[in-house]
C-alpha positions in Angstrom: 137.5 19.0 -109.3 140.3 17.6 -107.1 142.1 21.0 -106.8 138.7 22.7 -106.0 138.0 20.1 -103.3 141.5 20.5 -101.8 141.2 24.3 -101.8 137.8 24.0 -100.1 139.2 21.6 -97.5 142.2 24.0 -96.8 139.8 26.9 -96.2 137.8 24.8 -93.8 141.0 23.9 -92.0 142.0 27.5 -91.7 138.5 28.3 -90.4 138.8 25.6 -87.7 142.2 26.9 -86.5 140.9 30.5 -86.3 137.8 29.4 -84.3 140.0 27.5 -81.8 141.4 30.8 -80.7 138.0 31.7 -79.2 137.9 31.4 -75.5 135.1 29.8 -73.4 134.3 33.1 -71.8 133.5 34.6 -75.3 130.7 32.0 -75.8 127.1 32.3 -74.6 124.2 29.9 -74.9 122.1 32.0 -77.2 125.0 32.5 -79.7 126.0 28.8 -79.7 122.4 27.8 -80.4 121.8 30.4 -83.1 125.2 30.2 -84.8 126.5 26.7 -84.3 128.6 26.8 -87.5 130.9 29.4 -85.8 132.2 26.9 -83.3 134.3 23.8 -83.4 133.4 20.5 -81.8 136.0 21.1 -79.0 134.5 24.5 -78.2 131.0 23.0 -77.9 132.2 20.1 -75.8 134.1 22.4 -73.5 131.1 24.7 -73.1 128.8 21.9 -72.1 131.1 20.4 -69.6 129.8 23.2 -67.3 126.8 21.8 -65.5 125.0 25.2 -65.4 125.4 25.5 -69.2 123.8 22.0 -69.6 120.9 22.8 -67.3 120.3 26.1 -69.1 120.4 24.3 -72.4 117.8 21.7 -71.2 115.4 24.5 -70.1 115.7 26.3 -73.5 115.4 23.1 -75.5 112.3 22.0 -73.7 110.7 25.4 -74.2 111.5 25.3 -77.9 110.2 21.8 -78.2 106.9 22.7 -76.5 106.4 25.6 -79.0 107.6 23.9 -82.2 107.0 20.1 -81.8 103.5 20.4 -83.3 104.6 22.2 -86.4 108.3 21.5 -87.0 109.5 17.9 -87.7 112.9 16.9 -86.4 115.6 16.8 -89.0 116.1 13.4 -90.7 119.9 13.0 -90.4 120.0 9.8 -92.4 118.1 11.3 -95.3 120.1 14.5 -95.1 123.4 12.5 -95.2 122.2 10.5 -98.3 121.2 13.7 -100.1 124.5 15.3 -99.2 126.5 12.3 -100.5 124.5 12.2 -103.7 125.1 15.9 -104.4 128.6 16.5 -103.2 130.7 13.4 -102.9 132.4 11.6 -105.8 134.0 8.2 -105.7 136.8 8.5 -103.1 140.4 8.2 -104.4 142.2 8.2 -101.1 142.0 5.6 -98.4 138.6 4.6 -96.9 139.5 5.8 -93.4 140.8 9.2 -94.6 137.7 9.8 -96.7 135.4 8.7 -93.9 136.9 11.3 -91.6 136.7 14.0 -94.3 133.1 13.2 -95.1 132.0 13.2 -91.5 133.8 16.6 -90.8 132.4 18.2 -94.0 128.9 16.9 -93.3 129.0 18.2 -89.8 129.6 21.7 -90.9 127.1 21.6 -93.7 124.3 20.2 -91.6 124.9 22.7 -88.8 124.8 25.6 -91.2 121.6 24.4 -92.8 119.6 23.2 -89.8 120.2 25.7 -87.0 120.4 24.8 -83.3 118.9 21.3 -83.5 121.3 20.3 -86.3 124.3 21.7 -84.3 123.6 19.0 -81.7 123.4 16.2 -84.3 126.3 17.4 -86.5 128.8 17.5 -83.6 127.7 14.1 -82.5 128.1 12.5 -85.9 131.9 13.0 -85.3 131.6 10.8 -82.2 130.2 7.8 -84.0 132.7 5.0 -84.5 133.7 4.0 -88.0 132.5 0.8 -89.6 135.6 -1.1 -88.5 134.6 -1.1 -84.9 133.6 -4.5 -83.6 130.7 -4.8 -81.1 131.7 -8.3 -80.2 133.5 -7.6 -77.0 133.8 -9.9 -74.0 134.0 -6.9 -71.7 130.5 -5.7 -72.5 128.1 -5.7 -69.6 124.4 -6.1 -70.6 121.9 -4.3 -68.4 118.9 -4.7 -70.7 118.1 -7.3 -73.3 116.3 -6.7 -76.7 112.9 -8.3 -76.8 112.4 -10.1 -80.1 108.8 -11.1 -79.4 105.9 -9.3 -81.2 105.2 -6.0 -79.5 101.5 -5.8 -79.2 98.9 -4.5 -76.7 97.4 -7.6 -75.2 94.3 -8.4 -73.1 93.9 -11.7 -71.3 90.6 -13.0 -69.9 91.0 -15.0 -66.8 94.6 -15.4 -67.6 93.9 -17.6 -70.6 92.0 -16.2 -73.6 94.2 -13.7 -75.3 93.2 -10.8 -77.5 95.4 -8.5 -79.5 94.1 -4.9 -79.2 94.6 -2.0 -81.5 96.9 0.7 -80.0 94.9 3.4 -78.3 95.4 6.2 -75.8 93.1 4.8 -73.2 90.6 2.0 -72.5 87.6 2.4 -70.2 85.9 -0.3 -68.1 83.8 2.2 -66.2 80.1 1.4 -66.7 78.9 5.0 -66.2 81.7 6.5 -68.3 81.3 6.2 -72.0 84.1 7.4 -74.2 83.3 10.3 -76.6 86.6 11.9 -77.3 90.2 11.0 -78.3 91.0 7.4 -79.0 89.5 6.0 -75.9 87.5 2.8 -76.1 84.8 1.9 -73.6 84.4 -1.8 -72.6 82.1 -1.6 -69.6 81.3 -4.0 -66.7 79.8 -7.4 -66.9 76.1 -7.6 -66.5 76.0 -11.1 -65.2 75.6 -12.2 -61.6 78.4 -14.7 -61.9 81.7 -14.4 -60.0 83.8 -11.5 -61.4 86.0 -12.4 -64.3 89.5 -11.0 -64.5 91.1 -9.0 -67.2 94.8 -8.5 -67.7 96.1 -5.7 -69.9 99.7 -6.0 -71.1 101.6 -3.1 -72.7 104.5 -3.8 -75.1 107.8 -1.8 -75.1 107.4 1.6 -76.6 103.7 2.1 -75.6 101.9 3.3 -72.5 98.1 3.2 -71.8 95.6 4.9 -69.6 93.0 2.5 -68.1 89.8 3.6 -66.4 88.8 0.8 -63.9 85.3 -0.3 -63.0 85.2 2.0 -60.0 86.3 5.1 -62.0 89.9 5.0 -60.8 92.5 6.0 -63.4 95.7 4.1 -64.1 98.5 5.0 -66.5 100.3 1.8 -67.4 103.9 2.3 -68.6 105.7 0.3 -71.2 106.3 -3.5 -70.7 103.9 -3.6 -67.8 100.7 -5.4 -66.9 97.7 -4.8 -64.7 95.2 -7.5 -63.6 91.7 -6.5 -62.3 88.2 -7.9 -62.0 85.3 -6.8 -64.2 83.5 -5.6 -61.1 84.9 -4.8 -57.6 83.2 -6.4 -54.5 84.2 -5.8 -50.9 87.7 -4.7 -51.8 89.3 -3.2 -54.9 92.2 -5.4 -55.7 94.6 -5.2 -58.7 97.9 -6.8 -59.5 100.8 -5.0 -61.1 103.9 -5.9 -63.0 106.1 -3.1 -64.2 105.1 0.6 -63.6 101.8 2.4 -63.2 100.6 5.8 -62.0 97.4 5.5 -60.0 94.7 8.1 -59.4 92.4 6.2 -57.1 88.7 7.1 -56.8 87.9 7.6 -53.1 85.7 4.9 -51.4 86.2 4.6 -47.6 84.1 1.4 -47.6 86.3 -0.4 -50.1 90.1 -0.1 -49.8 92.1 -0.1 -53.0 94.9 -2.7 -52.9 97.8 -3.0 -55.3 99.8 -6.2 -55.0 103.1 -7.2 -56.5 105.6 -10.0 -55.9 107.7 -7.6 -53.8 105.4 -5.3 -51.7 101.8 -4.2 -51.6 100.0 -0.9 -51.2 96.6 -0.2 -49.5 94.8 3.1 -50.0 91.3 4.7 -49.9 91.8 7.4 -52.4 95.0 9.0 -53.5 97.6 9.5 -56.3 100.9 7.6 -56.4 103.4 6.0 -58.7 104.3 2.3 -58.3 107.4 1.0 -60.0 108.0 -2.7 -59.9 110.2 -4.0 -62.8 112.0 -7.4 -62.4 115.4 -5.9 -62.8 114.9 -3.1 -60.2 114.0 -2.6 -56.6 110.3 -1.8 -56.1 109.4 1.8 -55.3 106.2 3.6 -54.3 106.2 7.4 -54.5 103.2 9.3 -53.1 101.8 12.5 -54.7 98.6 13.1 -52.8 96.7 11.5 -49.9 98.3 8.7 -47.9 99.2 5.0 -48.6 100.0 2.0 -46.4 103.0 0.0 -47.5 102.9 -3.7 -46.8 105.5 -6.4 -47.4 104.3 -9.0 -49.8 103.8 -11.7 -47.1 102.2 -9.4 -44.5 98.6 -8.1 -43.9 99.3 -5.3 -41.5 100.8 -1.9 -42.5 104.5 -1.7 -42.4 104.8 2.0 -43.2 102.4 4.9 -43.9 103.7 7.4 -46.5 102.9 11.1 -46.6 102.9 13.2 -49.8 106.4 13.8 -51.1 107.7 10.6 -49.7 108.8 7.3 -51.4 109.2 3.8 -50.1 112.0 1.6 -51.6 112.4 -2.1 -51.0 116.1 -3.0 -50.8 117.8 -6.2 -51.8 117.9 -7.2 -48.1 114.1 -6.9 -47.8 114.2 -3.7 -45.8 111.8 -0.9 -46.7 113.3 2.6 -46.5 111.5 6.0 -46.8 113.0 9.1 -48.3 111.8 12.4 -49.8 110.9 12.5 -53.4 110.1 15.3 -55.9 106.5 14.7 -56.9 107.2 16.5 -60.2 109.6 13.8 -61.3 107.5 10.7 -60.7 104.8 11.2 -63.3 106.6 13.0 -66.2 106.5 9.7 -68.1 102.7 9.9 -68.2 103.1 13.3 -70.0 105.4 12.0 -72.7 108.8 12.8 -71.3 111.9 10.9 -70.2 112.9 12.8 -67.0 115.9 11.7 -64.9 117.0 13.8 -62.0 120.1 12.5 -60.1 119.6 9.1 -61.6 122.4 6.8 -62.7 123.2 6.4 -66.3 122.4 2.7 -66.0 118.9 3.4 -64.7 118.3 6.1 -67.4 119.4 3.8 -70.2 117.3 0.9 -69.0 114.3 3.2 -69.2 115.3 4.5 -72.6 116.1 1.0 -73.9 112.8 -0.4 -72.7 110.9 2.4 -74.5 112.8 1.9 -77.8 113.2 -1.9 -77.3 117.0 -2.1 -77.7 119.7 -4.0 -75.7 121.8 -1.7 -73.4 125.4 -2.6 -73.1 128.3 -0.9 -71.2 131.8 -1.2 -72.5 132.8 1.6 -70.1 131.7 0.3 -66.8 132.9 3.4 -65.1 129.8 5.2 -66.5 127.3 2.8 -64.8 126.8 4.9 -61.7 127.4 8.3 -63.1 124.5 10.6 -62.0 122.7 12.6 -64.6 120.0 15.2 -65.0 118.3 14.8 -68.4 114.9 15.3 -70.1 113.7 14.4 -73.6 110.5 13.7 -75.5 109.6 10.1 -75.7 108.1 10.8 -79.1 111.5 11.5 -80.6 113.7 8.8 -82.3 116.2 6.8 -80.4 119.1 8.6 -82.3 117.7 12.0 -81.4 117.6 11.0 -77.7 121.1 9.5 -77.7 122.5 12.6 -79.5 121.1 14.9 -76.8 122.4 12.6 -74.1 125.9 12.4 -75.6 126.2 16.2 -75.8 124.7 17.2 -72.5 126.2 14.4 -70.4 129.6 14.2 -72.1 129.1 10.5 -72.8 129.8 8.4 -75.9 126.7 6.2 -76.6 126.5 4.6 -80.0 123.8 2.5 -81.6 124.1 -0.6 -83.8 120.8 -2.1 -85.0 118.9 -3.2 -81.8 121.8 -2.4 -79.5 123.1 0.7 -77.8 126.6 0.7 -76.3 128.3 3.0 -73.8 131.9 3.5 -74.9 
């Protein structure tokens, strides 16, 4: 058995040396996706250091995901590894470190050959994972997002006090005239009493978003770890309070302005579509898709800025509000089930990813904090699948340990 294994390992070594003779110019995207087993890790890494190659790969990958995600489950790497070990690996007789490297290399080739293009991505990245001797206790680690150990439930508060835990659902309607008949929408309806309006607050946990239909028919998509407070019935104005991020599609009513307030800045509209991002750890931003909105500072009542479609307003650390162009395609991809980062820093992207999967985000390599990336992935995939794609496409080394991810 030992001689057979040594012979097999020698053949694999000769194969790797032969493949290293290939030049980058001989590789094309279709071939590397269809025949990943024909290439070494170094060849794959070199190929994807070219930005155009990465962008082309993203386009192809998203197209394949759109076609196959409803019928083809993603490969379970952990299960495949366990099966491989049970079938092919005996008790090691050499050192632990030597066997660990051998197993990772052998498993990389086997998984790539068995699972096609998706497995190519995962197999290569398995070689990047640190061995078990690495220590995550490092005083140089910079934490940019903390793990939340509280129960992650969808919560509704009544008048800020009475708390109800709700079952996860796609959307909840508070619109009296709109009864839910499809999907997993639940209809709550308006209060029938003549008393002063009561207030509801919906709070989403990490890893969950929610569509809310307000009493006036306005639609709000509430992102993970966010909350929206609103009355059971609107009176002279339509006033809501936001923490976190939400995408608004406001029902037009020229007699009743729609006002969104936060602790940083406010928005006043009649009817429009816009995205409002207001997490505690970030500067507030309003990005306008349709219509127009008035931007007000939190302590002001008169309009500070009026946005036009394709513009965004950002509140800086100095309290100054700046306006800049924004791609309206980018701002609502999260409502469609995607991570989408265009010209974003790795820090901002990993904060978003960490918030969705509820993990701490730590940087050992602080030089990567402000590295700009272009990246897209399905939010329905596992954390490891997302990190694997990010590692390959962005030439990073991000590893996961329990409820932490670390940028090496």
